[in-house]
C-alpha positions as CSV (number, residue, x, y, z in Angstrom):
1,M,130.9,36.8,21.4
2,S,133.3,35.0,18.6
3,T,136.7,35.5,18.3
4,R,138.6,36.2,15.2
5,H,140.0,32.9,15.3
6,E,136.0,31.5,15.0
7,D,134.9,33.5,12.4
8,D,137.6,32.7,10.1
9,W,137.0,29.0,11.0
10,D,133.0,29.8,10.2
11,T,134.3,31.1,7.0
12,R,136.9,28.6,5.3
13,V,134.0,25.8,6.5
14,G,131.5,28.3,4.6
15,A,133.7,28.3,1.4
16,V,133.7,24.8,1.4
17,W,130.1,24.3,1.2
18,E,130.2,27.3,-1.5
19,R,131.8,24.7,-3.4
20,V,130.0,21.4,-2.6
21,A,129.2,20.8,-6.1
22,D,132.7,21.0,-7.6
23,L,133.5,18.2,-4.7
24,D,133.8,14.4,-4.4
25,P,132.3,12.7,-1.6
26,T,135.8,11.7,-0.2
27,T,137.3,15.1,-0.7
28,L,134.3,16.7,0.8
29,V,134.6,14.5,3.9
30,A,138.4,14.7,4.2
31,T,138.1,18.7,3.9
32,I,135.8,19.1,6.7
33,D,137.7,16.6,9.0
34,A,140.9,18.7,8.2
35,L,138.6,21.9,9.5
36,A,137.0,19.9,12.6
37,L,140.3,18.8,13.7
38,E,141.3,22.6,14.5
39,R,138.5,22.4,16.9
40,A,138.5,20.2,20.6
41,A,137.2,16.4,19.3
42,D,134.0,17.2,21.2
43,D,133.3,20.2,19.9
44,P,129.6,20.7,18.8
45,R,130.1,22.7,15.5
46,A,132.4,20.3,14.6
47,L,130.7,17.3,15.1
48,F,127.8,19.0,13.3
49,E,130.2,20.3,10.2
50,R,131.2,16.4,9.6
51,A,127.9,15.2,10.1
52,C,126.7,16.9,7.7
53,A,129.8,16.3,5.6
54,R,129.3,12.6,5.8
55,D,125.3,13.1,4.8
56,T,126.1,15.1,1.9
57,A,128.3,12.2,0.6
58,G,125.9,9.6,1.0
59,R,127.3,8.2,4.4
60,E,124.6,8.1,6.5
61,T,125.7,5.2,9.0
62,E,128.4,7.5,9.6
63,A,126.7,10.7,9.7
64,E,123.8,9.3,12.6
65,P,126.1,9.6,15.6
66,L,128.0,13.0,14.8
67,Y,124.4,14.6,14.5
68,R,123.7,12.7,17.8
69,A,126.7,13.8,19.3
70,A,126.0,17.4,18.4
71,L,122.6,17.6,19.8
72,A,124.0,15.6,23.0
73,S,126.2,18.9,23.2
74,G,124.0,21.1,24.3
75,A,125.7,23.4,23.1
76,L,124.6,24.3,19.5
77,D,123.4,27.6,18.7
78,D,119.2,27.3,17.4
79,Y,119.8,27.3,14.0
80,R,122.3,24.9,14.0
81,R,120.5,22.8,16.7
82,A,117.1,22.6,14.4
83,R,119.5,21.8,11.2
84,A,121.1,19.1,13.4
85,T,117.4,17.6,14.5
86,I,116.0,17.9,10.6
87,Q,119.2,16.5,9.3
88,L,119.5,13.7,11.8
89,A,115.6,12.7,11.3
90,S,116.2,13.1,7.2
91,T,119.4,10.7,8.2
92,L,117.4,8.1,10.4
93,R,114.3,8.2,7.4
94,I,116.9,6.9,4.8
95,L,118.0,4.3,7.6
96,G,114.5,3.2,8.0
97,Q,114.3,4.5,11.6
98,L,111.0,6.1,10.8
99,D,109.6,5.6,14.0
100,E,112.0,8.2,16.0
101,S,112.2,10.1,12.3
102,E,108.7,11.3,12.8
103,R,109.5,11.5,16.9
104,L,112.5,14.4,16.2
105,L,110.4,16.0,13.5
106,V,107.0,15.9,15.4
107,A,109.2,17.3,18.6
108,E,111.1,20.3,16.8
109,L,107.7,21.4,14.9
110,D,105.8,21.8,18.3
111,R,109.0,23.8,19.8
112,H,108.4,25.9,17.0
113,L,105.3,26.6,18.0
114,A,106.1,27.5,21.9
115,P,106.2,31.1,22.8
116,G,109.4,32.7,22.7
117,H,110.7,30.2,19.5
118,S,111.8,30.8,16.4
119,R,109.8,29.1,13.5
120,E,113.2,29.4,11.6
121,L,113.6,26.2,9.0
122,H,109.6,25.7,10.0
123,D,108.8,24.5,6.7
124,E,111.9,22.6,6.1
125,A,111.1,20.7,9.3
126,R,107.4,20.2,7.9
127,A,109.2,18.6,4.5
128,T,111.1,16.4,6.2
129,L,108.1,15.0,8.2
130,A,106.4,14.6,4.7
131,L,108.9,12.5,3.6
132,T,108.8,10.3,6.3
133,F,105.3,10.5,6.5
134,L,105.7,9.0,2.3
135,E,108.0,6.3,3.3
136,Q,106.0,4.9,6.3
137,G,102.9,4.8,3.6
138,R,100.7,7.8,5.0
139,A,100.4,9.4,0.9
140,A,97.5,11.6,2.5
141,E,99.0,13.1,5.4
142,A,102.1,13.5,3.4
143,A,100.5,15.3,0.8
144,G,97.9,17.3,3.5
145,L,101.2,18.1,5.0
146,A,103.7,19.5,1.9
147,L,100.2,21.7,1.0
148,S,99.6,22.8,4.4
149,A,103.1,24.7,3.9
150,L,102.4,25.4,-0.2
151,A,99.2,27.3,0.9
152,P,100.5,30.5,2.1
153,R,102.4,31.0,-0.8
154,L,99.8,30.7,-3.2
155,S,98.4,33.7,-5.3
156,R,94.6,32.4,-4.5
157,Y,92.6,30.0,-2.9
158,N,94.7,29.8,0.5
159,R,92.3,29.6,2.3
160,S,91.0,26.6,0.6
161,M,93.7,24.8,0.3
162,A,95.1,25.1,3.7
163,A,91.9,23.5,4.7
164,N,91.9,20.6,2.2
165,A,95.0,20.0,3.3
166,A,94.5,20.2,6.9
167,R,91.9,17.7,6.2
168,W,94.3,15.2,4.9
169,A,97.2,15.9,7.3
170,G,95.7,16.3,10.5
171,K,98.2,18.6,12.4
172,T,99.9,20.7,10.1
173,W,102.1,22.8,12.7
174,N,100.7,26.4,10.3
């Protein structure tokens, strides 16, 4: 059950993200850090928000350990856990740690397919994995995976597009 203080904190964090386009990277990080100071140093939500701010600011090497700490806590809600996993994998891709990026995303996608688990952010995970495949020089798999996410949204040719996508992607996590 959330408290009024928790709701207020979430509202204030959300307000920062709503105006992120108007903030320079240094101000974004400082603003989120100031909000994070209101919580315990090891609070997983604060760690996650601090990681997001640094990632958005292009400071991936600073974001990585914060994502890892937030995930290691085991206390993020399912939605933030999925976001943190996808965002850490994206950060690792940018940092050139492609194998770990792929492992994290494949595990996340497999989790989505397990009974009783949410598929929220499923396509986001597939898109991020497609980018990792591109960085690994696996362009055909990347295209197949991206097309497998797109196929259900087409007005026509869904089945044939999905079949062709699967041919190139291997596993598509549909």
